[in-house]
C-alpha positions, 0 to 999 in steps of 0.5 A: 929388054922388050922389042922397040917398036918403030913407026907411028903409035896411031894412024888413021888411013882414009877414015870416013864416017857418015851418020844415018840420016846425015847429008854429008859425012862427019869424016871424009878420008881423014889420014894422019899419024902420031909418032911416039912422044908426039903431042897432038891436038885436034882443032876445028869448028863445031861440026868438023868431026873432032869428036867423031875422030876421038870416038872412032879411035876409042872404039865407040864408033866404027868407020865406014871406010879406012883403017885405024892402026895402033901399034902397027895393028888394025883395030877397026874391029877391036871393041872399046873396052879392049883398046888402051885409049883415053880421051880428054 
């Protein structure tokens, strides 16, 4: 039997992202955690950062600040092809 990990499977800790030429950040210190077995939806109006959150978690974008933690490991520098992430 493997070791059972406790704690969140995903955490964003103060994640910020501003795209070049933008007047305001796409993400401004976003923080949340997802526990094992939880189902999470990201809702908001157009331009609120939903897609940027997904792209940052998947590794297609790098945050300017903050940490993305998966399974207890900071994955900010892990390339997308090495992350076990799916988005819909």
